[in-house]
C-alpha positions in Angstrom: 100.4 120.5 82.7 99.4 120.6 86.4 95.6 120.7 86.8 94.9 121.0 90.5 93.7 123.8 92.8 94.8 124.3 96.4 93.3 126.3 99.2 94.5 126.6 102.8 91.6 127.4 105.2 91.9 129.8 108.2 91.9 126.8 110.5 95.0 125.4 108.8 93.2 122.5 107.0 94.1 122.2 103.3 91.8 121.5 100.4 93.1 120.3 97.1 91.2 119.1 94.0 91.5 118.2 90.4 88.3 119.0 88.4 87.6 116.5 85.6 84.6 117.4 83.5 84.6 114.2 81.4 83.6 111.9 84.3 80.5 111.5 86.5 82.3 110.3 89.6 84.2 112.1 92.4 86.7 110.5 94.7 87.1 112.2 98.1 89.8 111.5 100.6 90.3 112.9 104.2 94.0 112.5 104.9 95.1 112.7 108.5 98.8 113.2 109.2 99.1 110.5 111.8 100.1 106.9 111.3 101.4 103.9 113.3 104.9 105.5 113.5 103.4 108.2 115.7 102.5 105.8 118.5 104.6 104.8 121.5 104.8 101.2 122.5 102.0 101.6 125.0 99.6 102.7 122.2 100.9 100.3 119.4 97.9 99.8 117.1 95.7 102.7 118.4 95.9 104.6 115.1 94.5 101.6 113.2 91.9 100.8 115.9 90.7 104.4 115.8 90.3 104.1 112.0 88.0 101.1 112.6 86.0 103.0 115.2 85.3 105.9 112.8 82.8 103.6 111.0 80.9 102.7 114.2 78.9 105.9 114.1 79.3 109.7 114.7 77.5 112.5 116.4 74.9 112.6 113.6 74.9 109.2 111.9 74.8 105.6 113.3 77.0 102.9 111.9 74.0 101.4 110.1 73.0 104.8 108.6 76.5 105.3 107.3 76.5 102.0 105.6 72.9 102.5 104.2 73.8 106.0 102.8 76.8 104.8 100.8 75.0 101.7 99.7 72.2 104.0 98.5 74.8 106.0 96.5 76.1 102.9 94.8 79.4 104.2 95.9 82.2 103.0 98.1 83.5 104.1 101.5 86.7 102.7 103.0 89.8 103.6 105.0 93.4 102.7 105.5 96.1 103.2 108.1 99.7 103.6 107.0 102.9 104.3 108.9 102.8 108.0 108.0 99.1 108.8 107.7 95.5 107.7 108.0 93.0 107.9 105.1 89.2 107.8 104.9 88.1 107.8 101.3 85.0 107.5 99.2 84.0 107.4 95.5 80.5 108.5 94.6 78.5 110.0 91.7 78.9 113.8 91.4 75.3 114.3 92.6 76.1 112.8 96.0 79.3 114.8 96.9 77.6 117.1 99.4 76.0 114.3 101.5 79.1 112.1 101.2 81.4 114.8 102.5 79.0 115.6 105.4 79.0 111.9 106.5 82.7 111.5 106.1 83.6 114.7 108.1 81.2 113.6 110.8 82.9 110.2 111.0 86.4 111.7 111.1 85.9 114.7 113.3 83.1 113.7 115.7 83.2 109.9 116.0 80.9 108.4 118.6 83.7 106.0 119.7 81.1 103.4 120.6 80.9 99.6 120.4 84.6 99.4 121.4 84.5 95.8 122.6 82.8 94.5 119.5 85.3 96.3 117.2 88.2 95.3 119.5 87.4 91.7 118.6 87.3 92.5 114.9 90.8 94.1 115.1 92.1 91.1 117.1 90.7 88.8 114.4 92.5 90.9 111.8 95.8 90.6 113.7 95.2 86.8 114.0 94.5 86.7 110.2 97.9 88.2 109.5 99.5 85.7 111.8 97.8 82.9 109.8 98.9 84.4 106.5 102.7 83.9 106.1 102.8 85.9 102.9 101.6 88.9 104.9 103.4 88.1 108.2 106.8 87.9 106.6 106.7 91.6 105.7 106.0 92.6 109.3 109.0 90.4 110.4 111.2 92.0 107.8 110.2 95.5 108.9 111.2 94.6 112.4 114.5 93.2 111.2 115.3 96.3 109.2 114.1 99.0 111.5 114.6 97.4 114.9 113.1 99.2 117.9 112.1 102.3 115.9 108.3 102.8 115.6 108.7 102.1 111.9 109.6 98.5 112.9 106.3 97.7 114.4 103.3 96.3 112.5 100.7 98.9 111.5 98.0 96.7 113.2 100.0 97.0 116.4 100.0 94.8 119.5 97.2 92.4 120.4 97.9 93.1 124.0 97.4 96.9 123.5 94.2 96.4 121.5 92.8 94.1 124.1 93.2 96.6 126.9 93.2 100.1 125.5 90.4 102.3 126.9 87.9 104.6 125.2 89.5 107.5 127.2 92.9 106.8 125.7 91.6 106.6 122.2 89.6 109.8 122.6 92.7 111.6 123.8 94.6 110.3 120.8 91.9 111.5 118.5 91.8 115.0 120.0 95.5 115.4 119.8 96.0 114.1 116.2 92.8 114.9 114.3 93.4 118.6 114.2 92.7 121.0 111.3 96.4 121.7 110.7 96.9 117.9 110.4 94.2 117.3 107.8 94.1 117.4 104.0 90.8 117.1 102.0 91.6 115.9 98.5 89.2 115.3 95.7 89.2 114.5 92.0 86.4 114.2 89.5 83.4 116.2 88.3 83.3 118.9 90.9 84.0 122.6 91.4 86.9 123.5 93.7 85.1 126.6 95.1 82.1 124.5 96.0 84.3 121.9 97.7 86.0 124.6 99.8 82.6 125.9 100.9 81.5 122.4 101.9 84.7 121.8 103.9 84.4 125.2 105.6 80.9 124.3 106.8 82.2 121.2 108.5 84.9 123.0 110.4 82.5 123.7 113.3 82.6 119.9 113.9 86.3 120.0 114.6 87.1 120.0 118.3 89.9 122.3 119.6 93.2 120.6 119.8 94.1 119.1 123.2 97.6 118.7 124.5 100.2 119.0 121.8 101.1 115.5 120.6 104.7 114.2 121.0 106.9 114.9 118.0 107.2 112.2 115.4 110.2 109.9 116.0 112.5 110.8 113.2 114.6 108.2 111.4 118.3 108.7 112.2 120.3 105.6 111.3 119.7 101.9 110.7 120.5 99.3 113.3 122.8 96.5 112.2 121.2 94.0 109.8 119.5 91.1 111.5 117.8 87.8 110.9 114.3 87.2 112.2 112.6 83.8 112.1 109.1 82.7 113.1 108.3 79.0 113.2 105.0 77.9 111.5 103.9 74.6 110.1 103.8 75.7 106.5 104.3 73.7 103.3 106.6 76.5 101.9 109.2 78.7 103.4 108.5 82.4 103.1 111.6 84.5 103.0 112.4 88.2 102.6 115.7 90.1 102.1 115.5 93.8 102.8 117.3 97.0 103.8 116.5 100.7 104.5 115.5 102.4 101.2 114.7 105.8 99.8 112.4 108.4 101.3 109.4 109.8 99.5 111.3 112.9 98.5 114.5 111.3 97.3 115.2 112.3 93.7 116.4 108.7 93.1 113.0 107.2 93.6 112.4 107.0 89.8 115.7 105.1 89.5 114.5 102.8 92.3 111.2 102.2 90.3 113.2 101.2 87.2 115.4 98.9 89.3 112.2 97.3 90.6 111.0 96.7 87.0 114.4 95.2 86.0 115.0 93.0 89.0 111.7 91.6 90.2 108.7 93.8 89.7 107.2 92.3 86.5 106.7 89.1 84.6 109.8 89.8 82.4 112.0 90.8 85.3 115.2 88.9 86.0 114.2 87.1 89.2 110.8 86.1 87.9 112.4 84.7 84.7 115.4 83.0 86.4 113.7 81.6 89.5 110.2 80.8 88.3 110.1 80.6 84.5 113.5 78.9 83.7 114.0 76.8 86.8 110.5 76.4 88.4 112.0 77.0 91.9 109.2 79.2 93.2 105.6 80.2 92.3 105.9 83.7 93.7 109.0 85.9 93.7 109.1 89.7 93.5 110.9 92.8 94.6 109.2 95.6 96.6 109.8 99.0 98.1 108.1 101.4 100.5 108.8 105.1 100.9 108.2 107.1 104.1 108.8 110.7 105.0 112.4 110.2 106.0 113.4 106.7 104.9 112.1 103.7 103.1 112.4 100.0 102.6 113.6 97.9 99.7 113.6 94.1 99.4 112.9 90.8 97.8 110.3 88.2 98.6 110.1 84.5 97.6 108.1 81.5 98.7 109.5 78.1 98.0 110.1 74.6 99.4 113.0 73.8 101.7 115.2 72.2 99.1 114.9 75.3 96.9 115.8 77.9 99.5 119.6 77.9 98.9 119.5 77.9 95.0 116.9 80.7 95.1 119.1 82.8 97.4 122.1 82.2 95.1 120.2 83.4 92.1 119.0 86.5 94.0 122.6 87.3 95.0 123.9 86.7 91.4 121.3 89.0 89.8 121.7 91.8 92.4 125.5 91.7 91.9 125.1 91.6 88.1 122.9 94.7 88.1 125.2 96.5 90.6 128.1 95.6 88.3 126.5 97.4 85.4 125.2 94.3 83.5 122.0 96.1 82.3 120.8 95.6 78.8 119.4 98.5 76.8 116.2 96.6 76.0 115.3 95.7 79.6 116.0 99.3 80.7 113.7 100.6 77.9 111.1 98.0 78.8 111.2 99.0 82.5 110.7 102.6 81.6 107.8 102.0 79.3 106.2 99.7 81.9 106.5 102.3 84.6 105.1 105.1 82.3 102.3 102.9 81.2 101.2 101.9 84.7 101.3 105.5 85.8 99.3 106.8 82.9 96.7 104.0 83.1 96.3 104.6 86.8 95.4 108.2 86.1 92.2 107.0 84.3 90.7 106.4 87.8 89.5 109.4 89.9 90.5 107.5 93.1 94.1 107.3 91.9 94.2 111.0 91.0 92.8 111.9 94.4 95.3 109.7 96.1 98.2 111.3 94.3 97.1 114.7 95.4 96.3 113.8 99.0 99.4 111.7 99.6 101.7 114.4 98.2 100.2 117.1 100.4 99.9 115.1 103.7 103.5 113.8 103.4 104.9 117.2 102.2 106.2 115.6 99.0 106.7 117.5 95.7 103.6 117.1 93.5 105.0 116.6 90.0 102.9 117.0 86.9 102.8 114.0 84.5 105.1 115.6 81.9 107.7 116.0 84.6 107.2 112.5 85.8 107.7 111.1 82.3 110.9 113.3 81.9 112.3 112.0 85.2 111.7 108.4 84.1 113.3 109.0 80.8 116.3 110.5 82.5 117.2 107.3 84.4 120.2 105.6 82.9 121.9 102.2 83.4 124.7 103.8 85.5 122.3 105.2 88.0 120.4 101.9 88.3 123.7 100.1 88.9 124.9 102.6 91.5 121.6 102.5 93.4 121.6 98.7 93.4 125.1 98.6 94.8 124.3 101.2 97.5 121.0 99.8 98.7 121.1 96.0 98.0 124.7 95.2 98.9 124.8 91.9 100.9 126.2 93.6 104.0 123.1 95.9 104.2 120.5 93.1 103.9 118.4 91.8 106.8 116.6 88.4 106.4 113.2 87.4 107.7 111.7 83.9 107.3 108.6 81.9 108.2 108.6 78.1 108.0 108.8 74.8 109.9 112.5 74.7 110.6 114.9 77.5 111.6 117.8 75.1 110.9 116.8 74.8 107.2 116.7 78.6 106.9 120.0 79.1 108.6 121.6 76.5 106.3 120.3 78.3 103.2 121.3 81.7 104.4 124.7 80.7 105.6 126.4 81.0 102.2 124.6 84.2 101.5 125.1 86.0 104.9 127.3 84.0 107.3 127.7 87.0 109.6 123.9 87.0 110.2 124.1 83.3 111.2 126.8 84.1 113.7 124.8 87.1 115.1 121.6 85.0 115.4 123.5 82.2 117.2 125.0 84.7 119.7 
């Protein structure tokens, strides 16, 4: 049964909560409907940079005061930037909700936007850290290969060149345009009263500046560019390689089937790729499947990290297993195990107020259907082997897959990929 309450304020801001009387904590999230995909090339990374600057102080609180207040709560305060949204969230004891929300709304709606140069260096270090971490970098490369020049193809952290030069005026204009009431969701879960939460949010609305010039419309996803191969040379001991293609949107009804496919193919210790590549043959330490879902599209793929001599046999196994699943070679026991795994992970995650809050806020800010847990379980149970096979064939067919790789030698990658996707080798050579 659904257990949330939703109120839309006169300003257009939405407040959603799930009261839980059996806990002492409250998780609060301020969700802003702007992400890295809403930037143009000249502002690549501004959304993430702005998220950092929210912690540098506000109209009422300095950066040190913000840190001291939440340390004094024994709580947590953090933020995240995604392609579709930005989130500032906290988890505190129920006695501290009023003050926590006051601080958070001040940070979000009236940031001081100070210490730009110091925080600029922090973000540039973060970008450099990703460059030095091939397990992370490879996913940015794959996203570029899959989505091409579309804003979804850029890293969330953006461009070092943009970050190094963007002005306070430009960031302030971006904030005024995007951080508007109609573009904000306040979500909470825990030991709180919805009416009280609404009152607290209404009090903070005087902090919200009037919207400036209407922001440019979000670049919608229309169609995928041709699959491509992206390689970045680094002196690593392993080669890091991803295969991927456009996937499902957040509202696609087949998303439950995709989650089951993930469990069968590479999303768990008993999955096919983990067993075949790591456990039986010892060809890699890390291998897994992954998926991301956005408002209008998504991404699906496979990651593996291995030595040069193992690249080709690993790719052969990946291709064999994808084709086997697409051909309907799905055992009843692995289908049942994938379903129980997914149900178990969802149910266990609901024991944390932060996960319950995230479920509410993400559904609302992305205009996705908010399903109750009984409906979710029913949707999982309804997935059958034929649906998994069909989805695999449609989304992981060889001709749809792009390749991204990081390692010492492009020739070694091309040689390994040649048998798997010879057309990509020809395109890369051209």
